[in-house]
C-alpha positions in Angstrom: -11.1 2.4 -2.0 -8.3 4.5 -3.5 -10.8 6.9 -4.9 -12.6 7.3 -1.6 -9.3 7.9 0.2 -8.3 10.4 -2.3 -11.7 12.1 -1.9 -11.1 12.3 1.9 -7.8 14.0 1.3 -9.4 16.6 -0.8 -12.2 17.1 1.7 -9.7 17.5 4.5 -8.0 20.3 2.5 -11.3 22.0 2.0 -12.5 21.6 5.6 -15.6 19.6 4.7 -16.0 17.3 7.7 -19.5 16.1 6.7 -18.2 14.8 3.4 -15.2 13.2 5.1 -17.6 11.4 7.5 -19.8 10.2 4.5 -16.7 8.8 2.6 -15.4 7.2 5.7 -18.7 5.5 6.4 -18.7 4.1 2.8 -15.1 2.9 3.2 -16.1 1.1 6.4 -18.9 -0.8 4.5 -16.7 -1.6 1.5 -13.9 -3.0 3.8 -16.3 -5.6 5.2 -16.4 -7.2 1.8 -12.7 -7.0 0.9 -10.1 -9.5 2.0 -8.0 -8.4 5.0 -5.3 -6.0 3.9 -1.6 -7.0 4.3 -0.1 -5.3 7.3 3.0 -3.1 7.1 5.0 -5.7 8.9 4.0 -8.4 6.5 4.9 -6.2 3.6 8.3 -5.4 5.1 9.0 -9.1 5.6 8.0 -9.9 2.0 10.1 -7.0 0.6 13.1 -8.1 2.7 12.8 -11.6 1.4 12.4 -10.5 -2.2 15.5 -8.2 -2.0 17.5 -11.1 -0.6 16.2 -13.5 -3.2 16.8 -11.1 -6.2 20.1 -9.7 -4.9 18.7 -6.1 -5.4 21.1 -3.5 -4.0 20.0 -0.1 -5.2 17.0 2.0 -6.2 17.8 1.0 -9.8 16.4 -2.5 -8.9 13.1 -1.0 -7.7 11.0 -2.3 -10.7 12.3 -5.8 -10.3 11.6 -5.8 -6.5 8.1 -4.2 -6.9 7.1 -6.8 -9.5 8.3 -9.8 -7.3 6.7 -8.2 -4.2 3.4 -7.7 -5.8 3.4 -11.3 -7.1 4.2 -12.5 -3.6 1.4 -10.4 -2.0 -1.2 -11.4 -4.7 -4.6 -11.9 -3.1 -3.6 -10.2 0.1 -5.0 -6.7 -0.8 -1.7 -4.9 -0.3 -1.7 -1.1 -0.7 0.5 -0.4 -3.7 1.6 3.0 -2.3 2.7 1.4 1.0 4.5 -1.3 -0.9 6.3 1.3 -3.0 7.3 3.3 0.1 8.7 0.2 1.9 10.7 -0.9 -1.2 12.2 2.6 -1.5 13.1 2.7 2.1 14.7 -0.8 2.1 16.7 -0.1 -1.1 17.8 3.4 0.0 19.5 2.1 3.0 
């Protein structure tokens, strides 16, 4: 999935709509076989709980929070990039 999304980004930069459509169609088929992805709200709730549980207070604690968050979201098909963005935002302020 990540590779296909990266391909779509590159095709968008190149203006290749036919290739974007092809990759998107393949993503749609693959998604039918994957477990439902964790929503941003669910990720934010887990991150908030992990921060409270671990006592993390700054961006220096990002590794500890990421590890615990990924463990809590195991099996829920969470997008690592989104998890990282949420953790950064919560720890930054």
